[in-house]
C-alpha positions as CSV (number, residue, x, y, z in Angstrom):
1,X,-28.3,47.8,-4.7
2,X,-31.2,47.5,-2.4
3,X,-29.3,48.6,0.8
4,X,-27.8,51.7,-1.1
5,X,-31.3,52.8,-2.1
6,X,-32.4,52.5,1.4
7,X,-29.1,54.5,3.0
8,X,-29.6,57.0,0.3
9,X,-32.9,57.8,1.2
10,X,-32.0,57.7,4.8
11,X,-29.5,60.2,4.6
12,X,-31.8,62.5,2.5
13,X,-34.1,62.2,5.4
14,X,-31.5,63.6,7.5
15,X,-31.7,61.4,10.6
16,X,-29.4,61.7,13.9
17,X,-27.0,59.8,14.9
18,X,-28.7,57.2,16.8
19,X,-31.4,57.0,14.7
20,X,-29.6,56.4,11.6
21,X,-27.6,53.7,13.2
22,X,-31.5,52.0,14.5
23,X,-32.4,52.8,10.6
24,X,-29.9,51.5,9.4
25,X,-29.5,47.8,11.5
26,X,-33.2,47.5,10.4
27,X,-32.3,47.5,6.9
28,X,-29.4,45.5,6.6
29,X,-29.8,42.8,9.4
30,X,-32.6,41.2,6.8
31,X,-30.6,41.3,3.9
32,X,-27.3,40.1,5.7
33,X,-29.8,36.9,7.3
34,X,-30.9,36.3,3.3
35,X,-27.5,36.3,2.1
36,X,-26.4,33.8,4.7
37,X,-29.4,31.7,4.4
38,X,-28.5,31.3,0.5
39,X,-25.0,30.2,1.4
40,X,-26.2,27.7,4.2
41,X,-28.4,25.9,1.3
42,X,-25.6,26.1,-1.0
43,X,-22.8,24.3,1.4
44,X,-21.0,22.0,0.1
45,X,-21.4,19.7,2.8
46,X,-24.9,19.0,2.0
47,X,-24.2,18.1,-1.9
48,X,-24.2,14.3,-2.4
49,X,-21.4,13.0,-4.3
50,X,-22.2,10.3,-6.8
51,X,-19.3,8.5,-8.8
52,X,-19.0,6.0,-11.4
53,X,-16.3,4.8,-13.6
54,X,-15.2,7.3,-16.7
55,X,-15.9,3.9,-19.6
56,X,-16.0,0.4,-19.3
57,X,-15.5,-2.1,-22.5
58,X,-17.8,-5.4,-23.4
59,X,-17.6,-8.0,-25.4
60,X,-21.1,-8.9,-27.7
61,X,-22.9,-11.5,-25.5
62,X,-20.7,-11.2,-22.4
63,X,-21.7,-9.2,-19.2
64,X,-20.6,-6.0,-17.7
65,X,-20.9,-4.7,-14.2
66,X,-21.9,-0.4,-14.1
67,X,-20.6,0.6,-11.0
68,X,-22.0,3.2,-8.7
69,X,-21.6,4.7,-5.3
70,X,-22.0,7.7,-3.5
71,X,-20.7,10.0,-0.4
72,X,-23.2,12.0,1.6
73,X,-22.9,14.2,4.4
74,X,-26.3,12.4,5.9
75,X,-26.4,8.4,7.3
76,X,-27.9,6.0,4.5
77,X,-31.5,6.7,5.3
78,X,-34.7,4.3,4.3
79,X,-35.8,6.5,1.4
80,X,-32.6,6.4,-0.2
81,X,-33.2,5.9,-4.1
82,X,-31.0,4.9,-6.7
83,X,-31.9,5.6,-10.6
84,X,-30.2,4.5,-13.7
85,X,-30.8,6.3,-17.1
86,X,-29.8,5.3,-20.8
87,X,-28.9,7.5,-22.8
88,X,-28.2,5.7,-26.7
89,X,-25.2,6.6,-28.8
90,X,-25.9,9.4,-31.0
91,X,-29.3,10.3,-29.3
92,X,-30.3,13.0,-27.4
93,X,-32.9,11.8,-24.9
94,X,-32.4,9.5,-21.7
95,X,-34.7,6.9,-20.9
96,X,-35.1,5.5,-17.1
97,X,-34.2,2.0,-16.7
98,X,-33.7,1.0,-13.7
99,X,-35.0,2.3,-10.3
100,X,-34.4,1.3,-6.6
101,X,-36.7,2.9,-3.9
102,X,-38.3,1.6,-0.4
103,X,-35.5,-1.1,-0.4
104,X,-37.3,-2.3,-4.1
105,X,-35.6,-2.7,-7.7
106,X,-37.5,-1.8,-9.9
107,X,-36.4,-3.4,-13.5
108,X,-37.4,-2.3,-16.8
109,X,-39.9,-4.7,-18.3
110,X,-40.4,-3.5,-21.9
111,X,-37.4,-1.4,-23.4
112,X,-34.4,-2.5,-24.7
113,X,-33.3,-3.8,-21.7
114,X,-35.9,-6.1,-21.1
115,X,-34.8,-8.7,-18.4
116,X,-31.3,-8.1,-18.7
117,X,-30.6,-5.8,-15.7
118,X,-30.1,-7.3,-12.7
119,X,-29.0,-5.4,-9.4
120,X,-26.3,-6.1,-7.4
121,X,-25.9,-2.9,-5.1
122,X,-26.1,-2.9,-1.4
123,X,-27.5,0.0,-0.5
124,X,-26.0,-0.3,3.3
125,X,-22.6,-0.1,1.7
126,X,-23.4,3.1,-0.4
127,X,-23.3,0.8,-3.4
128,X,-25.9,1.3,-6.3
129,X,-24.1,-1.0,-9.1
130,X,-26.3,-3.0,-11.9
131,X,-25.5,-5.9,-14.2
132,X,-26.2,-5.8,-17.9
133,X,-26.4,-9.3,-19.6
134,X,-26.1,-10.1,-23.3
135,X,-24.8,-7.1,-24.7
136,X,-25.2,-6.2,-27.7
137,X,-23.8,-3.0,-30.0
138,X,-27.2,-1.2,-29.7
139,X,-26.3,-1.1,-26.3
140,X,-23.8,1.4,-26.7
141,X,-24.4,4.5,-25.1
142,X,-24.0,6.8,-21.7
143,X,-25.6,5.4,-18.3
144,X,-26.5,8.1,-15.5
145,X,-26.6,7.5,-12.0
146,X,-28.4,9.6,-10.2
147,X,-28.9,9.2,-5.9
148,X,-30.8,10.6,-3.5
149,X,-30.6,9.8,0.3
150,X,-33.1,12.2,2.0
151,X,-32.6,14.4,3.2
152,X,-29.2,15.0,1.0
153,X,-30.7,15.4,-2.3
154,X,-28.7,17.8,-3.9
155,X,-25.6,16.9,-5.7
156,X,-24.7,16.0,-9.5
157,X,-25.4,12.7,-11.3
158,X,-22.6,10.8,-12.4
159,X,-22.1,9.2,-16.0
160,X,-20.3,6.1,-17.8
161,X,-19.8,5.5,-21.5
162,X,-20.3,1.6,-22.2
163,X,-18.3,0.5,-25.6
164,X,-19.2,-2.7,-26.7
165,X,-16.9,-4.4,-29.0
166,X,-17.0,-7.9,-31.0
167,X,-13.7,-8.8,-29.0
168,X,-12.9,-6.5,-26.0
169,X,-9.3,-4.4,-26.9
170,X,-6.5,-4.3,-25.3
171,X,-6.1,-0.9,-23.7
172,X,-2.9,1.3,-23.6
173,X,-3.4,1.1,-20.1
174,X,-3.6,-2.5,-19.8
175,X,-0.3,-3.0,-21.8
176,X,1.7,-0.2,-19.8
177,X,0.6,-2.0,-16.7
178,X,1.9,-5.5,-18.1
179,X,5.2,-3.7,-19.3
180,X,5.6,-2.3,-15.9
181,X,4.5,-5.2,-13.9
182,X,7.0,-7.4,-16.2
183,X,9.8,-4.9,-15.8
184,X,9.2,-5.0,-11.9
185,X,9.3,-8.9,-12.0
186,X,12.6,-8.6,-13.5
187,X,14.4,-6.1,-11.3
188,X,12.8,-8.4,-8.1
189,X,14.3,-11.5,-9.8
190,X,17.5,-10.2,-10.0
191,X,17.7,-8.6,-6.4
192,X,16.8,-11.9,-5.2
193,X,19.5,-13.6,-7.1
194,X,21.8,-10.8,-5.7
195,X,21.0,-11.8,-2.4
196,X,21.2,-15.7,-2.7
197,X,24.2,-15.3,-4.4
198,X,25.4,-12.9,-1.2
199,X,24.3,-14.9,1.2
200,X,26.2,-18.3,-0.4
201,X,29.2,-16.0,-0.4
202,X,28.6,-15.0,3.5
203,X,28.2,-18.8,4.3
204,X,31.2,-20.0,2.6
205,X,33.4,-17.2,3.9
206,X,31.5,-18.3,7.7
207,X,32.7,-21.6,6.8
208,X,36.4,-20.9,5.6
209,X,36.7,-18.8,9.2
210,X,35.3,-21.9,11.4
211,X,37.9,-24.0,9.6
212,X,40.8,-21.4,9.8
213,X,40.1,-21.1,13.6
214,X,39.8,-24.9,14.2
215,X,43.5,-25.2,12.7
216,X,44.8,-22.5,14.6
217,X,43.6,-23.7,18.0
218,X,44.8,-27.1,16.9
219,X,48.7,-25.8,16.0
220,X,48.4,-23.6,19.5
221,X,47.4,-27.0,21.5
222,X,50.0,-28.6,19.6
223,X,52.5,-26.6,20.4
224,X,51.6,-26.5,23.8
225,X,52.4,-29.8,24.1
226,X,55.4,-30.2,22.6
227,X,56.7,-27.3,25.0
228,X,55.3,-29.2,28.0
229,X,57.3,-32.5,26.3
230,X,60.6,-30.8,26.1
231,X,59.6,-29.0,29.4
232,X,59.7,-32.8,31.0
233,X,62.7,-33.7,29.0
234,X,65.4,-31.2,29.9
235,X,65.6,-31.9,34.1
236,X,66.0,-35.8,32.8
237,X,69.4,-34.7,30.5
238,X,70.3,-32.8,32.9
239,X,70.5,-35.8,35.2
240,X,71.6,-38.0,33.0
241,X,74.8,-35.8,32.3
242,X,75.1,-34.9,35.8
243,X,75.1,-38.8,36.4
244,X,77.7,-39.5,33.8
245,X,80.0,-36.4,34.8
246,X,80.0,-38.1,38.2
247,X,80.5,-41.7,37.1
248,X,83.7,-40.5,34.8
249,X,85.1,-38.7,37.5
250,X,84.5,-41.8,40.2
251,X,86.5,-44.0,37.4
252,X,89.2,-41.2,37.0
253,X,89.6,-41.2,40.8
254,X,89.8,-44.7,40.8
255,X,92.3,-45.3,38.0
256,X,94.3,-42.3,39.8
257,X,94.2,-44.4,43.0
258,X,95.1,-47.7,41.4
259,X,98.4,-46.3,39.7
260,X,99.7,-45.0,43.2
261,X,99.2,-47.7,44.8
262,X,101.4,-50.0,42.3
263,X,104.0,-47.2,42.7
264,X,104.3,-47.9,46.3
265,X,104.7,-51.6,45.8
266,X,108.1,-50.9,43.5
């Protein structure tokens, strides 16, 4: 609107072409600069992002860990700080119960969490987690984690809701996970049995194949021996037959000669 009003007033004064362009650049450039500066200040790359669980469950007298981590476009600064606030269930005001700054944790020493909070985070790993010991029903409520990593200090906090029970109930997700795990285990067992049976069957088939191959080789070897033995016996038989024939012919010739000599004598 400001730029439009200034342009309208310029056109009413009837400035020439070059004068109008110079005057227009004089009006528009500062406005554009302010717009770009505001966009750069709201750039998402400069916003720190904090992560916590959505909710955690604990039993009376036990302890629970409230995890808090963050992402920042800057390196972890020596001036990094973590702040935990607590809003009781049904309450409106949140109170600070823990603060970490300059490498030192500062724990609430007078409130409801006196001597029950333990710092377990590590800024080098972008971890600002705490542990609450000796839980009680009065601890039900919302815990907020806020992280500042100068110069990266712009960003939203993250909240986790704590529910304290006499006994921690089994959640639907745990039951569903157990069912899925059981089904997966049964399927895995069936697959193992299938591959085991298939392996045994293939091994048996291979053994039978080796035995059949050995039997075939034995038969071939035996047949080759028999054929070679028959090959050696054949000439002997022929020789014996020839010898018997020659012996028979000689005896016939001799008997014929004796008959003729007897006839001559007569």
